[in-house]
C-alpha positions as CSV (number, residue, x, y, z in Angstrom):
1,M,62.1,109.6,70.8
2,L,62.3,106.1,72.3
3,E,64.8,105.1,69.5
4,L,66.9,108.1,70.4
5,T,66.9,107.2,74.0
6,A,67.9,103.6,73.2
7,T,70.7,104.8,70.9
8,A,72.0,107.2,73.6
9,V,72.0,104.3,76.2
10,F,73.9,102.1,73.7
11,V,76.5,104.7,72.9
12,G,76.9,105.5,76.6
13,Y,77.4,101.8,77.3
14,I,80.2,101.6,74.8
15,I,81.9,104.6,76.4
16,Y,81.3,103.0,79.8
17,L,83.1,99.8,78.9
18,R,85.9,101.8,77.3
19,Y,86.7,103.9,80.4
20,Y,85.4,101.8,83.2
21,A,85.8,98.1,82.5
22,D,89.4,98.8,81.5
23,Q,90.7,100.7,84.4
24,R,94.4,100.8,83.5
25,T,96.1,104.1,83.5
26,N,97.3,105.6,80.2
27,A,100.9,104.8,81.3
28,E,100.0,101.2,81.8
29,K,98.4,101.0,78.4
30,E,101.4,102.6,76.8
31,A,103.8,100.3,78.6
32,E,101.9,97.3,77.3
33,Q,102.2,98.5,73.7
34,L,105.9,99.1,74.2
35,Q,106.8,95.7,75.6
36,E,109.2,94.9,72.8
37,G,111.4,98.0,73.5
38,I,111.1,97.6,77.3
39,A,112.3,94.0,77.0
40,L,115.3,95.2,75.0
41,Y,116.2,97.8,77.7
42,T,115.6,95.3,80.5
43,N,118.0,92.8,78.8
44,G,120.7,95.4,78.6
45,Q,120.4,95.9,74.8
46,F,120.5,99.7,75.1
47,G,121.5,100.5,71.5
48,Q,118.6,98.4,70.1
49,A,116.2,99.8,72.7
50,L,117.2,103.3,71.8
51,D,116.5,102.7,68.1
52,Y,113.2,101.2,69.1
53,F,112.1,104.2,71.1
54,N,113.4,106.6,68.5
55,R,111.1,105.0,66.0
56,T,108.2,104.9,68.4
57,L,108.5,108.6,69.1
58,V,108.2,109.4,65.4
59,T,104.8,107.7,65.3
60,Q,103.8,108.5,68.9
61,P,105.4,111.8,69.8
62,R,103.3,112.3,72.9
63,S,104.1,108.9,74.6
64,A,105.5,109.7,78.0
65,V,106.5,106.1,78.6
66,A,108.5,106.1,75.4
67,Y,110.3,109.2,76.6
68,L,110.9,107.5,80.0
69,Y,112.6,104.5,78.5
70,R,114.6,106.4,75.9
71,A,115.8,108.5,78.8
72,R,116.8,105.4,80.6
73,C,118.7,104.2,77.5
74,Y,120.5,107.5,77.3
75,R,121.4,107.4,81.0
76,A,122.7,103.8,80.7
77,M,124.8,104.9,77.8
78,G,126.3,107.9,79.8
79,N,124.3,110.7,78.2
80,S,122.7,112.3,81.2
81,S,121.8,115.6,79.6
82,A,119.8,113.9,76.8
83,A,118.2,111.7,79.5
84,L,117.1,114.8,81.5
85,A,115.7,116.4,78.3
86,D,113.6,113.4,77.5
87,L,112.4,113.1,81.1
88,S,111.3,116.7,81.1
89,Q,109.5,116.1,77.8
90,G,107.8,113.1,79.1
91,K,106.6,115.0,82.2
92,S,105.1,117.6,79.9
93,Y,102.8,114.9,78.5
94,D,102.0,113.0,81.7
95,D,103.3,114.4,84.9
96,T,101.7,111.6,87.0
97,I,104.2,108.9,86.1
98,A,106.3,108.4,89.3
99,D,109.2,106.8,87.4
100,L,109.8,110.0,85.4
101,H,110.4,111.9,88.6
102,L,112.4,109.1,90.2
103,E,114.7,108.8,87.2
104,S,115.4,112.6,86.9
105,G,115.9,112.8,90.7
106,Q,118.5,110.1,90.5
107,I,120.3,111.9,87.8
108,H,120.3,115.2,89.8
109,A,121.6,113.3,92.8
110,E,124.5,111.9,90.7
111,Q,125.2,115.5,89.7
112,Q,125.1,116.4,93.4
113,D,122.2,118.8,92.8
114,Y,120.4,117.5,95.9
115,K,117.8,120.2,96.1
116,A,116.5,119.4,92.7
117,A,116.8,115.7,93.5
118,F,114.7,116.1,96.6
119,L,111.9,117.8,94.7
120,D,111.9,115.0,92.1
121,F,111.8,112.3,94.7
122,D,109.1,114.1,96.6
123,K,106.9,114.1,93.4
124,A,107.7,110.5,92.8
125,I,106.4,109.6,96.3
126,F,103.3,111.6,95.7
127,H,102.5,110.1,92.3
128,S,103.3,106.5,93.5
129,H,100.9,107.1,96.4
130,G,103.6,106.3,98.9
131,E,103.6,102.7,97.8
132,Q,107.1,102.3,96.4
133,A,110.2,101.9,98.5
134,E,112.8,103.4,96.1
135,P,111.5,107.0,96.1
136,F,111.5,107.1,99.9
137,R,115.0,105.7,100.0
138,S,116.3,108.1,97.4
139,R,114.6,111.1,99.1
140,G,116.2,110.0,102.4
141,L,119.6,110.0,100.9
142,A,119.0,113.4,99.3
143,R,117.9,114.7,102.7
144,R,121.0,113.4,104.3
145,H,123.1,115.4,101.9
146,L,121.0,118.4,102.7
147,G,121.6,118.0,106.4
148,E,118.1,116.8,107.3
149,E,119.2,113.7,109.2
150,A,116.0,113.1,111.2
151,E,113.8,113.3,108.2
152,A,116.3,111.3,106.1
153,Q,116.1,108.5,108.7
154,Q,112.3,108.5,108.6
155,D,112.3,108.1,104.8
156,I,114.8,105.3,104.9
157,T,112.9,103.5,107.6
158,R,109.7,103.9,105.6
159,A,111.4,102.4,102.5
160,A,112.5,99.4,104.6
161,Q,108.9,99.0,105.9
162,I,107.5,99.0,102.4
163,E,110.1,96.4,101.2
164,Q,109.2,94.2,104.2
165,Q,105.5,94.4,103.4
166,R,106.2,93.4,99.8
167,Q,108.2,90.4,100.9
168,T,105.2,89.1,102.9
169,Q,102.7,89.6,100.1
170,P,103.7,86.7,97.7
171,S,102.3,84.1,100.1
172,I,98.8,85.7,100.2
173,A,98.7,87.2,96.7
174,P,97.8,84.0,94.8
175,T,94.7,83.3,96.9
176,A,93.6,87.0,96.7
177,K,93.7,86.8,92.9
178,A,92.5,83.2,92.5
179,T,89.1,84.1,91.3
180,F,87.2,87.0,89.9
181,F,83.8,86.0,91.4
182,D,84.7,86.0,95.1
183,R,82.5,85.9,98.2
184,K,82.3,89.7,98.4
185,L,81.1,90.0,94.8
186,A,78.5,87.3,95.4
187,L,77.2,89.1,98.5
188,N,77.0,92.4,96.6
189,A,75.3,90.6,93.8
190,G,72.5,89.6,96.2
191,L,72.3,93.2,97.4
192,T,72.1,94.4,93.7
193,L,69.3,91.9,93.1
194,M,67.2,93.4,95.9
195,I,68.0,97.0,94.7
196,S,67.0,96.0,91.1
197,L,63.7,94.5,92.2
198,I,62.9,97.7,94.1
199,L,63.8,99.7,91.0
200,L,61.5,97.5,88.8
201,Y,58.7,98.1,91.3
202,I,59.2,101.9,91.2
203,I,59.3,101.8,87.4
204,K,55.9,100.0,87.4
205,K,54.2,102.2,90.0
206,S,55.6,105.6,89.5
207,P,53.5,108.0,87.4
208,V,56.6,110.1,86.5
209,I,60.1,109.3,85.5
210,H,61.8,111.2,88.3
211,W,61.6,108.6,91.0
212,P,63.0,105.7,89.0
213,Y,65.8,107.9,87.7
214,L,66.6,109.0,91.3
215,W,66.7,105.4,92.6
216,A,68.6,104.1,89.6
217,A,71.3,106.9,90.0
218,M,71.7,106.5,93.8
219,S,71.8,102.7,93.7
220,A,74.3,102.7,90.9
221,V,76.6,105.1,92.6
222,G,76.5,102.7,95.6
223,I,77.3,99.7,93.3
224,G,80.4,101.5,92.0
225,F,81.4,102.6,95.4
226,I,81.3,99.1,97.1
227,E,82.9,97.4,94.0
228,P,85.2,100.0,92.4
229,R,86.8,97.5,90.1
230,K,84.1,94.9,89.6
231,G,81.1,97.2,89.8
232,W,80.6,97.0,86.0
233,V,79.6,93.4,86.5
234,L,77.0,94.4,89.1
235,A,75.7,97.2,86.8
236,L,75.2,94.7,84.0
237,F,73.5,92.4,86.4
238,Q,71.1,95.2,87.5
239,V,70.3,96.0,83.9
240,F,69.7,92.4,83.1
241,V,67.3,92.0,86.1
242,I,65.2,95.0,85.4
243,L,65.0,94.3,81.6
244,L,64.1,90.6,82.2
245,G,61.7,91.5,85.0
246,Y,59.9,94.1,82.9
247,Y,59.6,92.3,79.6
248,V,59.3,88.7,80.8
249,I,57.8,88.7,84.3
250,V,55.6,91.8,84.9
251,G,55.1,93.0,81.3
252,P,54.4,96.5,80.0
253,S,51.4,98.5,81.3
254,E,48.1,98.0,79.4
255,S,47.6,101.8,79.4
256,S,49.5,103.3,76.4
257,T,50.1,106.5,78.3
258,H,51.7,104.8,81.4
259,R,53.5,102.3,79.1
260,E,55.4,105.3,77.6
261,V,56.3,106.5,81.0
262,E,57.5,103.0,82.0
263,T,59.6,102.7,78.8
264,F,61.3,106.0,79.4
265,S,61.9,105.1,83.0
266,L,63.3,101.7,82.1
267,F,65.8,102.8,79.4
268,G,66.7,105.9,81.4
269,S,67.4,103.7,84.4
270,V,69.6,101.5,82.3
271,G,71.7,104.5,81.2
272,L,71.9,105.9,84.8
273,T,72.9,102.5,86.1
274,F,76.0,102.5,83.9
275,A,76.8,106.2,84.5
276,G,76.2,106.0,88.3
277,S,78.3,102.9,88.8
278,L,81.2,104.6,87.0
279,I,80.8,107.7,89.1
280,G,80.7,105.6,92.3
281,S,83.9,103.9,91.2
282,V,85.7,107.2,90.6
283,L,84.5,108.5,94.0
284,K,85.8,105.4,95.8
285,K,89.2,105.7,94.1
286,A,89.5,109.4,94.9
287,Q,88.8,108.6,98.5
288,V,91.5,106.0,98.6
């Protein structure tokens, strides 16, 4: 049974690293894989880029990013109907990519279908979390054509505000990204150390597994919540502390019965630490 628990913890850890340590969206991962074709499009080599994305969609027929860039190639080459068809197909695979909606909205605006354009720009704003200027500007222009002048001016003003904020970011961005191990992470590591020592004490003293599991789950959710992007480091640190403390410092119980409870509490807490920190991270991002 212990071997099964250890195996489950290990498999869970692999899944944890796969979906937590790498927190990029599917679209970001696809874009990284398609850099060659994206570079061709960016450099204005639309024919070659079109050939690239045609080949890509043969092997990756569900790639929303490939459909987005093939649509951009079609649009640049004057084939708006083909572009709209690709954008619609891309949305069917991943409707959360803001650029799919922005691109189709711009085509509808060019065709003077401002109601359809407005709906697309509205979705682009939603899926970009209101952080991009262009969807606001485009929605403002669509609203102007629909006779909503006050709302249009609000959108255009908001676009200008976002651009102004972006212009002031370069001066502070390098210092913000200078190091992974910043002061906040160090302080949270100290908090994690204290939490881990309490967990180790509960593992040693509790006659049942429920209390260690409860503390491990609650503390791990807190770890993920306070560090939604770096919490996996704190989770690893907590696991290291309780394993080192148990096997090197305090040692297993002399009683075989209680030793078994301790062991299940220990390995179960390891698994809950990884799972809880992932849940905390998800909760924090959902709140934002």
